[in-house]
C-alpha positions in Angstrom: 95.3 134.2 163.2 96.6 132.6 160.0 98.2 134.9 157.5 96.2 135.3 154.3 97.6 133.7 151.1 98.8 136.4 148.8 98.5 135.8 145.0 99.5 138.0 142.0 97.2 137.7 139.0 98.2 138.9 135.5 95.8 139.3 132.5 97.5 140.7 129.4 95.4 142.3 126.7 96.2 143.7 123.3 96.8 147.3 124.6 96.8 146.8 128.4 97.9 144.5 131.2 95.5 144.0 134.1 97.1 143.0 137.4 95.6 142.1 140.8 97.1 141.3 144.2 94.8 139.3 146.4 95.0 138.3 150.1 92.9 135.2 149.9 89.8 136.4 147.9 90.2 140.0 149.1 91.7 142.5 146.5 94.7 144.4 147.8 95.4 146.0 144.4 93.6 145.9 141.0 95.0 148.0 138.3 94.9 148.3 134.5 98.2 149.2 133.0 97.6 150.9 129.6 100.2 150.5 126.9 100.8 153.2 124.3 100.2 151.9 120.7 103.5 153.6 119.6 105.4 151.8 122.3 104.0 148.4 121.4 104.7 149.1 117.7 108.4 149.1 118.5 108.3 145.3 119.0 108.3 143.1 115.9 106.2 140.3 117.5 104.1 139.6 120.5 106.8 137.7 122.5 109.2 140.7 122.2 106.8 142.7 124.4 107.3 140.4 127.3 110.3 142.2 129.0 108.6 145.5 128.6 105.3 144.4 130.1 107.1 142.5 133.0 109.1 145.7 134.0 105.9 147.8 134.0 104.3 145.2 136.3 107.2 145.1 138.7 107.5 148.9 138.7 103.8 149.3 139.5 104.0 146.7 142.4 107.0 148.5 143.8 105.3 151.9 143.6 102.2 150.5 145.4 104.4 149.1 148.1 103.7 145.4 147.4 106.3 143.2 149.0 107.0 140.4 146.4 108.4 138.1 149.1 104.9 137.8 150.6 103.6 136.2 147.4 102.7 132.5 147.5 101.9 132.1 143.8 101.6 134.0 140.5 98.9 133.2 138.1 98.5 134.3 134.5 95.7 134.3 131.9 95.9 131.1 129.9 96.7 131.7 126.2 96.1 129.8 123.0 97.3 126.3 123.8 96.4 122.8 122.7 92.9 121.7 123.8 92.9 120.7 127.5 90.3 120.0 130.2 89.4 122.8 132.6 91.4 123.4 135.8 94.4 125.1 137.2 97.6 124.2 135.4 101.1 124.5 136.8 103.2 126.4 134.2 105.9 124.0 132.8 108.4 123.9 130.0 106.0 122.3 127.5 103.5 125.1 128.1 106.1 127.8 127.8 107.4 126.4 124.6 103.9 126.3 123.1 103.2 129.9 124.3 106.4 131.2 122.9 106.0 129.5 119.5 102.4 130.6 118.9 101.9 127.2 117.3 98.2 127.2 118.4 97.7 130.9 117.6 99.0 134.2 118.8 97.1 136.4 121.3 98.2 138.8 124.0 96.9 136.3 126.6 99.8 134.0 125.6 102.0 136.4 127.6 100.1 135.5 130.8 101.8 132.2 131.5 105.2 133.6 130.4 105.0 136.6 132.8 103.7 134.5 135.7 106.5 132.0 135.2 109.3 134.6 135.1 108.1 136.5 138.1 107.4 133.3 140.1 110.7 131.7 139.2 112.8 134.4 140.8 110.7 134.2 144.0 110.9 130.3 144.0 107.1 130.0 144.1 104.7 128.2 141.7 103.2 129.8 138.6 99.8 128.8 137.2 97.3 129.4 134.5 93.5 128.8 134.9 90.8 127.7 132.5 92.2 129.1 129.2 89.9 129.7 126.2 90.9 126.4 124.7 89.3 124.3 127.5 87.8 121.3 125.8 85.5 119.0 127.7 83.1 118.3 124.8 81.5 114.9 124.6 82.1 112.9 121.3 78.5 113.5 120.2 78.9 117.3 120.5 81.9 117.3 118.1 79.8 116.1 115.1 79.0 119.1 112.8 77.1 117.5 110.0 80.0 117.7 107.6 82.8 115.1 108.1 85.5 117.5 107.1 84.5 120.0 109.9 84.6 119.1 113.6 82.9 121.4 116.2 85.5 122.9 118.4 85.5 124.2 122.0 86.6 127.8 122.2 84.7 129.9 124.7 84.9 132.2 127.8 86.0 129.3 130.0 87.6 131.3 132.8 84.5 133.4 133.6 82.0 130.7 132.8 83.6 128.3 135.2 84.2 130.9 137.9 80.6 132.1 138.0 79.4 128.5 137.8 81.4 127.8 141.0 80.0 130.8 142.7 76.4 130.0 141.9 76.8 126.4 143.0 78.2 127.7 146.3 75.2 130.0 146.6 73.0 126.9 146.2 75.0 125.3 149.0 76.6 122.8 146.6 79.8 122.0 144.9 80.3 122.9 141.2 80.7 119.2 140.5 77.3 118.5 141.9 75.2 120.8 139.7 74.0 121.2 136.2 74.0 124.8 134.9 73.6 126.6 131.6 75.9 129.6 131.6 75.8 132.4 129.1 78.8 134.7 128.9 77.6 137.8 127.0 80.3 140.3 125.9 81.8 141.2 122.6 81.2 137.6 121.8 78.6 135.4 123.3 79.1 131.8 124.4 76.6 129.5 126.1 77.8 126.4 127.8 76.1 123.3 129.2 77.9 122.6 132.5 77.2 119.0 133.7 78.7 118.3 137.1 81.9 120.3 136.6 82.4 119.7 132.9 81.3 121.9 129.9 80.0 119.1 127.7 78.8 121.3 124.9 79.3 125.0 124.1 79.0 127.2 121.0 82.3 128.4 119.3 81.8 132.1 119.8 84.9 133.0 117.9 84.1 131.9 114.3 80.4 131.9 114.0 78.2 129.7 116.2 75.4 130.6 118.5 73.7 134.0 119.0 74.9 137.1 117.3 76.7 139.5 119.6 77.9 143.2 119.6 80.5 142.4 117.0 80.0 138.8 115.8 77.5 137.3 113.4 76.8 134.0 115.2 75.1 131.2 113.3 74.2 132.1 109.7 72.2 130.5 106.9 75.0 128.5 105.4 73.7 128.5 101.8 73.4 132.2 101.7 76.9 132.6 103.2 78.3 130.4 100.5 76.4 132.4 97.8 77.8 135.8 98.9 81.3 134.3 99.4 81.4 133.3 95.7 79.4 136.3 94.4 82.7 138.1 93.4 81.7 141.1 95.5 83.8 140.3 98.5 87.3 139.2 99.4 87.7 136.4 101.9 89.0 138.8 104.5 85.8 141.0 104.0 83.6 137.9 104.6 85.5 137.1 107.8 85.1 140.7 109.0 81.3 140.3 108.5 81.4 137.3 110.7 83.9 138.6 113.4 84.3 142.3 113.9 81.5 143.9 111.8 78.7 141.4 112.5 75.9 141.6 115.1 75.1 145.0 116.6 77.9 146.6 114.6 76.5 145.4 111.3 72.9 146.4 112.1 73.4 149.5 114.2 77.0 150.7 113.6 78.0 150.3 117.2 79.1 147.6 119.7 78.2 149.7 122.7 75.0 148.2 124.3 74.6 151.3 126.5 74.3 153.4 123.3 71.8 151.0 121.9 69.7 151.2 125.1 69.8 155.0 124.9 68.5 154.8 121.3 65.7 152.6 122.4 64.7 155.0 125.2 64.5 157.7 122.5 62.1 155.7 120.4 64.5 154.0 117.9 62.4 151.0 116.9 65.1 149.4 114.7 67.5 149.4 117.7 64.7 147.9 119.8 64.1 145.1 117.3 67.8 144.2 116.8 68.6 144.4 120.6 65.6 142.2 121.4 66.6 139.8 118.6 70.0 139.4 120.3 68.3 138.5 123.6 65.9 136.2 121.7 68.9 134.3 120.2 70.6 134.0 123.6 67.4 132.6 125.0 67.1 130.1 122.1 70.7 128.9 122.8 69.9 128.5 126.5 66.9 126.3 125.5 69.1 124.2 123.2 71.7 123.6 125.9 69.0 122.8 128.4 68.1 120.0 126.0 71.8 118.9 126.1 71.3 118.5 129.9 68.1 116.6 129.2 66.1 119.1 131.1 68.0 118.5 134.4 69.0 122.2 134.9 69.6 123.5 138.4 70.2 127.1 137.2 70.7 129.5 134.3 73.5 132.0 134.7 73.8 135.3 132.8 77.2 136.9 133.0 79.7 139.2 131.1 79.4 142.9 130.2 76.0 142.7 128.6 74.6 141.3 131.9 74.8 144.9 133.3 71.8 145.7 131.0 68.6 145.0 132.8 66.5 145.4 129.7 68.6 142.7 128.0 68.7 140.2 130.9 65.0 140.7 131.6 64.1 139.7 128.1 66.2 136.5 128.4 64.8 135.7 131.8 61.3 136.2 130.5 61.9 133.5 127.9 63.9 131.0 130.0 62.8 131.2 133.7 60.4 128.4 133.1 63.4 126.1 132.6 65.2 126.9 135.9 66.0 129.8 138.2 68.0 132.6 136.5 71.0 134.2 138.2 72.6 137.4 136.9 76.3 137.9 137.6 77.4 141.0 135.6 80.9 141.6 134.4 83.9 139.3 133.8 85.9 139.4 137.0 88.8 137.6 135.3 91.5 138.7 137.7 89.6 137.4 140.7 88.8 134.2 138.8 92.5 133.7 138.2 93.3 134.3 141.8 90.6 131.9 143.0 92.0 129.1 140.7 95.5 129.5 142.2 94.1 129.7 145.7 92.3 126.3 145.3 95.6 124.7 144.5 97.8 126.5 147.1 95.3 125.6 149.8 95.3 122.0 148.7 91.6 122.0 147.8 92.5 120.6 144.3 95.6 119.4 142.7 97.1 121.2 139.7 96.9 119.7 136.3 99.8 118.8 134.0 100.2 120.4 130.6 99.9 119.0 127.9 98.2 115.8 129.1 95.6 117.5 131.3 96.1 114.8 134.0 95.9 115.7 137.6 99.1 115.7 139.7 98.5 112.8 142.0 98.9 113.5 145.7 100.0 117.1 145.3 99.0 119.8 147.7 100.9 123.1 147.5 100.8 124.4 151.0 104.4 125.5 151.4 105.2 129.2 151.4 
């Protein structure tokens, strides 16, 4: 019997680092390493945290009896890089330079590629990232905003969207590159993408105000009214941004980002909570309809995923409004560690070739099957 391929996956967050060890797709270890705020405050910038986080990972693996020499690859969460097509990327010097410099933005996920590279280098095995948030496969027509000075950008939950799209395609007995899907990732932010034969040809920018409102983001707003309050003299620019990202959506209307709390309020008869929560589902359904039009009605399935997909009241409302378009599949949660591992496994098995950063081109004739 062939020995399973063991992969270490690393997903750094602002106050934690999630790690997972997988033998093929089976989890051997999944753990969230919490970081004390006072400990992190000792470091002047994000990159300075890297040795501290690396040592905690290594100490945890040692404590859990994980033999590092059995690893065949290490994969990290992709950070803020230049726009690139989706896929699994081998970590190279150009990527490391962009992650260290923060030239495309600073986020804890930038540490993913750095940590993967350092651990893999000492073991003489490959390091990868998979489908970072900057995945950009938009068609030219999707970039037009209506104002020449503003171009629509692709920033979305690429890792989870593409991972669940692959799983649903397999459930259909097909390859991801053979199906058309509308995928809605619904968490703190909500992004809805039109997946046409393996490429996300259009998606709302869930970071800075497109698409449905979410637990903490405002989504698309009436632009004239936004301009009016921005120049009313009542708010600083930073306050307006907080209305859009952080204190918009459920937080703005109901004072909470916790969907479970909102559902409890509804059960107790809170009609305002019911209205706002239903409106969020309504806006997701509208967005799904819009992206079904992008796919010209050729939709094989609609996928609802992310943390909000655990709420049956929420998903049922969306399904009620969209099931006439295509079958609706509900895949709750984010499963990011497993998605990272799956991306690395496809390359190590030779099922797909890794991509080259920053060009996004595929490494021709490469199959990483050595141990």
